N, C-alpha and C positions, 0 to 999 in steps of 0.2 A: 626528440622535441615533445614536450607536453605543453599543451594548451589549457589555460584556465578561462573559462568563459562565464558570463552571467547566464543563469538558467531562467527560462520563463517559470512563472509561478506554478507550483504543483508538479514540476519535473523533477525526476528522480536524478540525484546527482551522479555524475559519470566522469571518467577519465579518458581524455582524448590523447593517445600517444601516436606519434608518427615514427616509423622505422623506415631506415633506407638501407638496402643491401642489395647483393647481386643474385641472390637466391635463398630460399629458406626450405628447411627440412619439414617433414611431416610434424604437426603440432608445435613446431618451433615458436610461433607467435604466441600460442595460448600458454606455453611455459614461460616466455619472456613477459607476458602481462602478469603471470603469476609472480615472478621476480619483481616488477614494478610495484605491484600491490604489496607484496610483503615489505618493501622498503617503505612505502607510502604509510603503512601500518606500523612502522617502527620496529618490525621483527628482525631485520637484516639491515646493516650499514650500507651506505652508498659504495664505499669501497669494496664490500663483499659482493654487492650486485654487479659492479663495473668488472671485477675480477671474474665473476661467473660467466661473463660474456666473451672472455678470452679463449682462444683456440684449445689450450690444454684442459680447459674445465670441464668437468663432468658432473655438474650440479643439476639436480632435478628439482625445480620449484614446484609447487601445486599447480596443475594445469587447470587453466581458466576455461569456464564453458563457452561454448562456441556462440551461444545465442546473439550476442551483440557485437561481435568482432566483424568488422566490415573492411573490405579492401577499398580504399578510396581512389588510388591511382597505381598505375603500373606502367613502366617504360618498357619497351622491347627493342633491344639493340641487335645489330647484325652479330651472330654468335662467333664466327671465325676470328672476327677482328677484335672482339673485347672479352673473350673467354678468360677468366681468371685476372683480369686487369682491374685495378682499384678504379672506383666510380670517378673519382677527381682526375684520373689520367686518360679518360676516353675521350676521344676527339671528336667521335661521330654522334650525331644527334640521334635520339630514339627513331626508330622507323615508323612509329605511330605516334601522333601527337594530336591533341585536340586543339582545335582553334579557339580563339577567344570567346566566341558565342557558344561553343560546346562546353567549355569550362564553366561559363556562366549558368547554363542550363544545368549542367551536373551539380554545380553548388546549390542552385534553387531547389532542385529535386531532394538533395541531401536535406537541406534545412526545413522545407515544407511537407516533405513526404516520409522520408527515410528516418530521420531522427525521432519525429513524433511516434512512428510505429515501433522503433526499438525501445521506447520508454518502458511500456508494459513488460517487456522482455527483462528488463533489470530487476523486476520483482519475481521472475520466475524462481521456483524452489532450488533449482540447481544453483543459483547464485548465493542464495542464502547458505546452502550446506557447504558451499565451496568457500565462502567467507569465513566459516568456523574452522575449516582446515588451515587456511592461512594463518589465522592467529595461533594454530597448535604447531606450524612449522617451526622448527629449530634445527640449524645445522650444529653437528658435533663440533666442540671447540677446537679439536685437532685437525677437523676437516677444514674449518674456516683458516686456520693459520697456515696449513698446508696449501689450500687454494690461493691465498694472499701471496704466499711465497712463489708459487709456481707462475702465477700472473705477472709478477715483477720480472721473472727471469724471461718470461714470453715477451713482454713489452721491451725489455733491454735487447734482446735478439732482433725483435721486429724493427727496433730503431736502427740497429746496425745493418740489417738487410736493406732497409730503405735508403740508408746513406750509400751503401754499395751500388744499389741500384742507380741512384743519381749520379755518382761518380762514372759509372759505366755509360750512362746516358750522355754525360758532359764530354767523355772521351769521344764516343761515336759522333756526336754534334760537330766536335772540334776537328775531327777527321774528314768530315764532308766538306 
Protein backbone atom coordinates (compact mmCIF):
# COMPACT_ATOMS: atom_id res chain seq x y z
CA UNK A 1 0.00 0.00 0.00
CA UNK A 2 1.39 3.41 -0.92
CA UNK A 3 -0.01 6.57 0.63
CA UNK A 4 0.19 10.00 -0.95
CA UNK A 5 -0.36 12.84 1.48
CA UNK A 6 -0.19 16.61 1.36
CA UNK A 7 3.08 17.77 2.87
CA UNK A 8 3.41 20.74 5.19
CA UNK A 9 5.24 23.62 3.53
CA UNK A 10 9.00 23.18 3.52
CA UNK A 11 8.89 19.44 4.19
CA UNK A 12 10.98 17.16 1.99
CA UNK A 13 8.77 14.82 -0.13
CA UNK A 14 8.84 11.19 0.95
CA UNK A 15 7.24 7.87 0.10
CA UNK A 16 5.16 5.98 2.67
CA UNK A 17 4.95 2.26 1.91
CA UNK A 18 3.12 -0.23 4.11
CA UNK A 19 4.22 -3.86 3.93
CA UNK A 20 2.49 -6.84 5.42
CA UNK A 21 4.23 -10.16 5.87
CA UNK A 22 4.83 -12.96 8.31
CA UNK A 23 8.57 -12.33 8.54
CA UNK A 24 11.39 -10.44 6.89
CA UNK A 25 15.04 -11.25 6.23
CA UNK A 26 17.93 -8.93 7.08
CA UNK A 27 17.86 -5.77 4.91
CA UNK A 28 14.84 -7.12 3.00
CA UNK A 29 12.79 -3.97 3.62
CA UNK A 30 15.68 -1.78 2.46
CA UNK A 31 15.94 -3.78 -0.79
CA UNK A 32 12.17 -3.65 -1.23
CA UNK A 33 12.28 0.13 -0.85
CA UNK A 34 15.04 0.15 -3.47
CA UNK A 35 12.73 -1.77 -5.77
CA UNK A 36 9.82 0.59 -5.08
CA UNK A 37 11.95 3.65 -5.81
CA UNK A 38 13.47 2.15 -8.99
CA UNK A 39 9.91 1.59 -10.21
CA UNK A 40 8.79 5.08 -9.11
CA UNK A 41 11.75 6.54 -11.02
CA UNK A 42 10.73 4.61 -14.15
CA UNK A 43 13.86 2.44 -14.10
CA UNK A 44 11.96 -0.89 -13.91
CA UNK A 45 8.42 -1.84 -14.90
CA UNK A 46 5.75 -2.74 -12.36
CA UNK A 47 5.69 -6.28 -13.77
CA UNK A 48 9.44 -6.60 -13.14
CA UNK A 49 9.05 -5.27 -9.59
CA UNK A 50 6.11 -7.61 -8.90
CA UNK A 51 8.02 -10.58 -10.32
CA UNK A 52 11.07 -9.73 -8.21
CA UNK A 53 8.93 -10.24 -5.10
CA UNK A 54 8.06 -13.85 -6.04
CA UNK A 55 9.76 -16.73 -4.26
CA UNK A 56 12.11 -17.90 -7.05
CA UNK A 57 13.44 -14.38 -7.71
CA UNK A 58 17.00 -13.48 -6.85
CA UNK A 59 17.04 -9.81 -7.79
CA UNK A 60 19.06 -7.38 -5.75
CA UNK A 61 17.78 -3.84 -5.99
CA UNK A 62 19.83 -0.94 -4.63
CA UNK A 63 19.62 -1.12 -0.82
CA UNK A 64 18.00 1.99 0.65
CA UNK A 65 19.76 3.76 3.52
CA UNK A 66 18.21 2.98 6.91
CA UNK A 67 17.92 6.57 8.14
CA UNK A 68 14.20 7.12 7.63
CA UNK A 69 12.79 3.60 7.50
CA UNK A 70 10.53 3.12 10.49
CA UNK A 71 8.44 0.30 11.85
CA UNK A 72 4.93 1.54 12.48
CA UNK A 73 3.18 -1.60 13.64
CA UNK A 74 3.87 -5.27 14.36
CA UNK A 75 1.49 -8.10 15.22
CA UNK A 76 2.69 -11.02 17.31
CA UNK A 77 0.80 -14.28 16.88
CA UNK A 78 1.12 -17.50 18.88
CA UNK A 79 3.91 -19.24 16.89
CA UNK A 80 2.80 -22.88 16.98
CA UNK A 81 -0.67 -22.16 15.65
CA UNK A 82 0.30 -19.85 12.81
CA UNK A 83 3.78 -20.79 11.61
CA UNK A 84 3.79 -20.85 7.82
CA UNK A 85 0.09 -20.04 7.59
CA UNK A 86 -0.94 -17.26 5.18
CA UNK A 87 -2.02 -14.07 6.99
CA UNK A 88 -5.61 -14.24 5.71
CA UNK A 89 -6.09 -17.78 7.11
CA UNK A 90 -5.04 -17.00 10.67
CA UNK A 91 -7.97 -17.34 13.02
CA UNK A 92 -6.24 -16.09 16.15
CA UNK A 93 -5.95 -12.43 16.93
CA UNK A 94 -2.50 -11.01 17.60
CA UNK A 95 -1.38 -11.64 21.18
CA UNK A 96 -0.43 -7.96 21.62
CA UNK A 97 -2.77 -5.22 20.44
CA UNK A 98 -2.97 -1.51 21.19
CA UNK A 99 -6.28 -0.26 22.40
CA UNK A 100 -7.93 2.68 20.63
CA UNK A 101 -6.33 5.23 22.98
CA UNK A 102 -2.91 3.67 22.45
CA UNK A 103 -3.28 3.84 18.66
CA UNK A 104 -4.36 7.47 18.87
CA UNK A 105 -1.32 8.29 21.04
CA UNK A 106 1.01 6.43 18.66
CA UNK A 107 -0.39 8.27 15.63
CA UNK A 108 -0.18 11.66 17.39
CA UNK A 109 3.47 10.97 18.33
CA UNK A 110 4.25 9.91 14.77
CA UNK A 111 2.75 13.07 13.27
CA UNK A 112 4.00 15.61 15.80
CA UNK A 113 7.40 14.21 16.77
CA UNK A 114 8.66 11.37 14.58
CA UNK A 115 7.93 12.67 11.05
CA UNK A 116 9.32 16.16 11.73
CA UNK A 117 12.47 14.56 13.20
CA UNK A 118 12.88 12.34 10.11
CA UNK A 119 12.65 15.22 7.63
CA UNK A 120 16.28 16.38 8.06
CA UNK A 121 17.44 12.77 7.61
CA UNK A 122 15.95 12.78 4.09
CA UNK A 123 18.63 15.34 3.27
CA UNK A 124 21.44 13.08 4.54
CA UNK A 125 24.27 12.57 2.03
CA UNK A 126 23.64 8.81 1.97
CA UNK A 127 20.22 9.42 0.41
CA UNK A 128 21.69 11.65 -2.28
CA UNK A 129 24.37 9.08 -3.16
CA UNK A 130 21.83 6.27 -3.10
CA UNK A 131 19.45 8.17 -5.38
CA UNK A 132 22.24 8.29 -7.98
CA UNK A 133 22.73 4.51 -7.77
CA UNK A 134 18.99 4.01 -8.32
CA UNK A 135 19.06 5.89 -11.60
CA UNK A 136 22.05 3.80 -12.73
CA UNK A 137 20.42 0.47 -11.81
CA UNK A 138 19.61 -1.58 -14.87
CA UNK A 139 18.74 -5.25 -14.94
CA UNK A 140 20.12 -7.15 -17.91
CA UNK A 141 17.53 -7.82 -20.64
CA UNK A 142 18.00 -11.61 -20.39
CA UNK A 143 17.75 -11.39 -16.59
CA UNK A 144 14.45 -9.51 -16.90
CA UNK A 145 12.82 -11.95 -19.32
CA UNK A 146 14.04 -14.95 -17.29
CA UNK A 147 12.63 -13.41 -14.12
CA UNK A 148 9.25 -12.71 -15.71
CA UNK A 149 9.07 -16.29 -17.00
CA UNK A 150 10.00 -17.81 -13.61
CA UNK A 151 7.51 -15.59 -11.81
CA UNK A 152 4.72 -16.64 -14.15
CA UNK A 153 5.48 -20.33 -13.53
CA UNK A 154 5.68 -19.72 -9.79
CA UNK A 155 2.32 -17.92 -9.75
CA UNK A 156 0.66 -20.73 -11.72
CA UNK A 157 2.07 -23.33 -9.32
CA UNK A 158 0.96 -21.20 -6.35
CA UNK A 159 -2.60 -21.02 -7.72
CA UNK A 160 -2.65 -24.81 -8.12
CA UNK A 161 -1.33 -25.30 -4.55
CA UNK A 162 -3.98 -22.96 -3.15
CA UNK A 163 -6.74 -24.77 -5.06
CA UNK A 164 -5.56 -28.14 -3.72
CA UNK A 165 -5.41 -26.73 -0.19
CA UNK A 166 -8.96 -25.38 -0.48
CA UNK A 167 -10.20 -28.73 -1.81
CA UNK A 168 -8.51 -30.58 1.05
CA UNK A 169 -10.07 -28.18 3.58
CA UNK A 170 -13.50 -28.67 2.02
CA UNK A 171 -13.12 -32.47 2.20
CA UNK A 172 -12.04 -32.22 5.86
CA UNK A 173 -14.93 -29.88 6.68
CA UNK A 174 -17.43 -32.20 4.96
CA UNK A 175 -16.06 -35.19 6.90
CA UNK A 176 -16.69 -33.46 10.24
